[in-house]
N, C-alpha and C positions, 0 to 999 in steps of 0.2 A: 466128406461124400465123393467116392469116384461116379465117373460118368455114368453108366449105368446105374446104382443108385439110384440118383438124381432124378433118371429118367421114370423109376419104379415110383419115385418120390413123387414127379408132378402127374404121371397118372392116376394118383391117388390121393393126391390132391384136389384134382379137375373132380371124380369120380365124387367124393365127399360132398364140393361145392354144389353140382348137381343136386344130389340125395337129399339134401338137406331142405329139399325148396320145391316138394313133389305134393306139397298139402292140397293146393289150388283142384285138386284131380276129384276130390270128394266136394269140395265147397263151391264149385263153380257156375254159376247160374247162367248158363249161353243159351240157352234152347233157341232163342232166334237172334244168338250173334254172328256177324261173317269177318271175315279174315282173308285177306286178299294177301299172297303172297307172289311179290314181282322176282324172276328170275329164280333158275331149275340148277344153279350149281351145289356145290357141296355148303353152301350155305342156304341158300332160298329153299330147294329141295327138302334137307334137313329141317328147318324150322316147322316145313307143313307138315310133314309126319310127325314129329314132336308135338305138335300144337294139337294136331286132332288127336293122337295118340293120349294127352295129358286131357284132353276137353273133348272125347268124343260127341257132345250132342253139338258141340260147334263148324258151322260152314267155312270148310278152306278151298278156296282158289287159287294153285298154282298157277301164276301165266308163266307163258315161258312159247318162244316163238320154235322152238329146235322138236323137232321128233327125237333125238340123239343129243345129250351131252357129250362132250368129247372132253377126257378128260388132260389138265394141266401136268399134274403130278406122275412120272414116267416120261413125258412128251420126249424128254430130251433124249429118252432111251430109242425111241423111235428115229430120232432126226440121228443117230449115230448107226442107225440098221440094227440096232439091238433088240426089236418088239416093234410087234404087227399094230399099225392103227388103233385094229378091230376090236384091239385088246383096253380102249382106252374110251372104247363107246357103250354109254348105258340111255336105253329108256325111260320110262316113265310110268310103264304099267304096273309095278308093284304101290304105286303112289295110287295109283285110282283103284287098286283091289282094296283099297285100304279105307275108300272111301271123299277120298281127296277128289276136288274137281281139276282136269288138265286144260287150262284153256290153250291152246296151242296158235297162239298171236302176238300180235307185240304190241305193248304197252305206250301208248303216245303222249298221255297227259295225265293230269291226276290234278283234283278239283279238289282238295283238301276243305274247303269251306263247306260246299253238299258232299262230300265223304265218298267219292265214286273214280273211279279210275277209266278211261276212255281207252278200247282197244285199238285198231288199225282196222279192225274187220267193222266198226262201226256200236257191237257193242259198248253198255256200261256197265260197271261193276260198283255195285256198293261195298262199305264197308263202316266195319266198328275202329277196325287197325288194320294198319298197310303193314307190309313188312318189305322193304326195298333191299335186294340183294344182285344190283345191278355188275356187278363186277367191274371192270373200265372200260374206259374207252381210251383211244389214243389222241394226245392234242397235234393232230395233222397239221404242219406247218411250223411248229415250233421249233423243228432242229429245219433249219431252213435247204429245199429240197425234196422233204423228206412228205410225200401225202399218199394217199391212196394207191395211185397209179405206181408210185415207185417203189410197191409193196412185189410186183412181180417180179422183179430184177434182183430187189434188197430184201427179202423177206424179213417178217419181223419174227412169225412164228413163235409170238406171245398171247398168243392165242389158237388152241390145239385144235388141228382140223387139217385144210388144205394149206398153210401156210408152213405145218410141218413136215408135212409127202413134200411141201418145194423145197425145202431147204434139205432136205434127208436127199432128193434126186440130185440137185447142185452139187452137191458134195462129193455125190455120185460121179457125175459125169464127169469134173475138173482132172484135170491134168495131173500127175504126179509133179511134184516140185512147187505147188500152187500155195497161193497163201488165202488164208481164210482169215480175214475180221472181220471180230467184233464191237461194235459201238454200243454201248452200255447208258444209258439215260442217268442225271443226276437222280437220286434220290428222292421222296418216295417211288416205290415202281411196285407191283406184284411178284411177288418170290424172288427176295431178296439175294439168296445166294443163286439162283436161277442162272445165268449167266456162267457164272463160274463153273455148275456144273454142264450146264452146253460146255465149255471148252474142252474140260477133262474128257467128256465122250466124244468130242470131236474130233479132238486130241487119242485116242484111244482109236479112233474109226483109220483117224489116217497113219497111225503107227503098224495098225495091220494090214491097210490094203497102199497106201501114199506114203510112206516114209520117211520122202525125200521134203514133203509140205511142211509149214507152219501155220502155227495159229498167232492171233495179233490183237489182244486187247485192248481196245482202246477205251479206256475209262473215263467216266466225269464227275470220278468218287478218289474220295485219299484212302479209304479204307472200304475193303468189304464186307461181307457178313462170312463166318469158319477160315482167314484170308489165313491165317498161318498154318492153318489145315491143309488148305487147295495149295499155297505155296510149297507146302512140303512135298505134296503130290505130284506136281507138275516138274520138280527137279527131278525124284526117284524114279518116276514110270517115264515122263517123256522129256527127257533131258535137251537143251537145245531146240525143243518144239513148240514150245510156248511161251510167248512173251506177254506180260502185261505190261500196260502205259498206263499211271495215273493221273490223274486231273492237274497237278505239279508239274509231269513230265512231258509234259503236250499230250495229253491223252485224252483230251476233250474232243471231240468232231463238232465240229460250227457249223459245217456244211458238208452237205452228199450229193454226189452226180452219178444218177444212175444211168443214166444212155454210155460211160465212160468206166464205170464201176471202179469210181473215185471216190474217195473220202476226203476232207479235208480238215487239217485241225489248226491251230494259230499259228504253226512255221512247218506244217509239211503237206504234199498232197501226198495220197495215198494209194495205191493200184491194187486190186487184190482179186482171183479168181471167182469167190464165194465173197459177199458181204453179208452179213448177219447184221441187223437192225435194233435192240430193244429201244423202243421209240418213247418219248416226254408223253405220261400218263397223267389221267384222271378219274372220278366214277363215270360210271356207265351216265347214257342220256338220258332216262328217266330219273336220274336221282338231277341233273338236271334241271328238270322238266318239272317237278316237285317242289322245287325251293327250299332241299335240304344241304344244298352245296355252298361251301362257304368262299372265298377270295382264292383259296390257294388249291382250289378244284374237286376238294373233299370234303367227306359228309362230318359234322362234329355230334358227336352223340353222348347222351350219358351213357359212362360204362355198365350203370348196374341194371338199365332198361334196354339199351341203345334206342335210347328214343329220341330223335332227332330235338336238336338244341334249336332248333331255326323253327318247326314246324311239330305239333300237337298230334297226336295219335300217328305218329307215319314212327317207324323205327326202321333202325339202317343198318347191316351187317355185311363182313367181308369185307371186299377189296376193295368198298368205295369208301369207309367209315378211315376215320384220324380217330386212329386207333392205337397211337408209339405209345409204350416200347411194344404192344404187339402187335408181331408182323403182318402183310398180308400174305396170309398163308392158307392152303385147304384145311388145316388143321385150326387153325385159327376161324376163319369160316366157321365150321363144322360145330366147333365149342362155341361160338355168338349164338349162334342159328337155336342152340339147345337153351340157351343160359336166357334167349328173350323169347324164347314160347313159354317158357318158364314165365317169366317175367309179365307175358301178358296174361296168363292164366292167372296170375294173383292180382293183375289189374282189372281183370273183368271178372275176376271174385269177390272187389272192392279191398282186397288187400292189401298192405303195403310190398313194393319190391326190395330185398333183401339184398344186401351186399354178398358177394361170391368171391372164388379161386377160380380163375381159370389156367389154361394151360395150351402150351405150344411145343410141338416137337417138330424137326424138320429133317430129312434126310436126304443127303447129295452125293450120288454115285461119282465116284473116282477114275474105275474101271469097270469093267463091265458086271462084276465082281465082288467089287467091294464098295464099301461107302463108309461116309463122314456123317455126324449129326450135330446138332445144338438145342435145349431143348430148354425150354423160360417156363416162369410161373410167375401169374401176374392180378394182384388184387383191384376190386372194381369197389372199395369200400369210401371212398373221395366221391365218386361221379367221375373220377377220370383212372385211367389206367396205371399201373406201378409196379415195380420188379419189386416180387417179394424177396428178400435178401436170404441169401445163402439156398434156394433154391434153383435147381435148373441144370445145364451144367454144356458141356461139349465134351467131345470126345479127346481123346489124348495123342498128344502127337509122338510119334513114331506106332506101329502097329504090334501090339504085343499079342502074342499068341493068338493069329489071324480073328483079332477084332473086327477089320474092316470087313469080312467077310461077313461075320458074323452080323454086324451093321447092316450090311447089303441085306440079309435074310430077312432082320428084323424089319426093314423097309418095305420087303417084298409083302410080310405079313401084313403092316400097316397099310396099306394101299388098298388090300382086299379087305382089311375091316371096317375101313372107312367107306369105299365103294358098295361092300355090299350093306353096312349100318344107313346108309342115304337111299341107291337106290333098287335093291335087290329087296 
């Protein structure tokens, strides 16, 4: 199959998998049941919305401390000065209109024996089922010298918002001829292609405004998502401007010195005008406090129901999960949320949870109007995720008949569709 036909197959499989599980809408007995969802991103907001639609009598509460959600997808365009941060911001007004209670507070504790969530404001929320969609937290100090204070000089911009703006402003302020260093942590981390899309779009900015500058990627990994496509784009679009060093080529950053704007590898000390650090990560704090995190720092789950393997009646979706080979992405969180909502509807209707097929598509911009993509299809039949053979696909090498520009338009359409479905 071609990359585009694979993508159509991916979408079709995802749709078939969800449509076949909608029976609980009629059969549910949920007049007094309570569902609490923690985290209002692409996973949590979607799960709350779909659970309420599947089971209209279900009491659904979404716990989210922020009034606005700032989307990470497309935030690299903001870094490169190609998009406004306001275009990344969404409210929860539409969810409230659908009968979902939006608790603007922080969940600080989970008592799974008594089945209630404690909020920072002192409120306790009882639940029959709990969905955690806490996203990621950073492992401060896991990279020597990198703590919360260091982000003021070496932004991560891996949670969209003020850090995105800070990195953009640092690029604007740097002199032509400066080096932008990008330190990439070892996998797993949120959005596997994200650092390399960011490097591409920073290079696009530099090529327009500071052409004597350079992007240096210091990578703790030996390979990365869409690697041949990114390497091709850097060679063709930004010759001599982007350098990538793998871990085996002294690419692993072992220590940072924010005061000196310097990073250290095993064999070299490197100063740069701008340093962007993608730091080591783990599941969000409330997942850790709920007892759903194992020694890896992430949450093991049953792939059919997304129920925690460590805590009954608690489901975990999105970036916090151990769901490989399914990546940590907005698309993954969105489709996992739908499957999880259906699983909960079936469980509350005293029906068995059924296996299904899930999909992920990830677009990455390589210039301001060209993009590449990868798609995957996954089965949950065994209780763990596995790749569906001969499904999914990746953009071909060499741009044929404007394919890269068409994929950029598809990426824009995808962002509009997923944000509308989740927030609008």
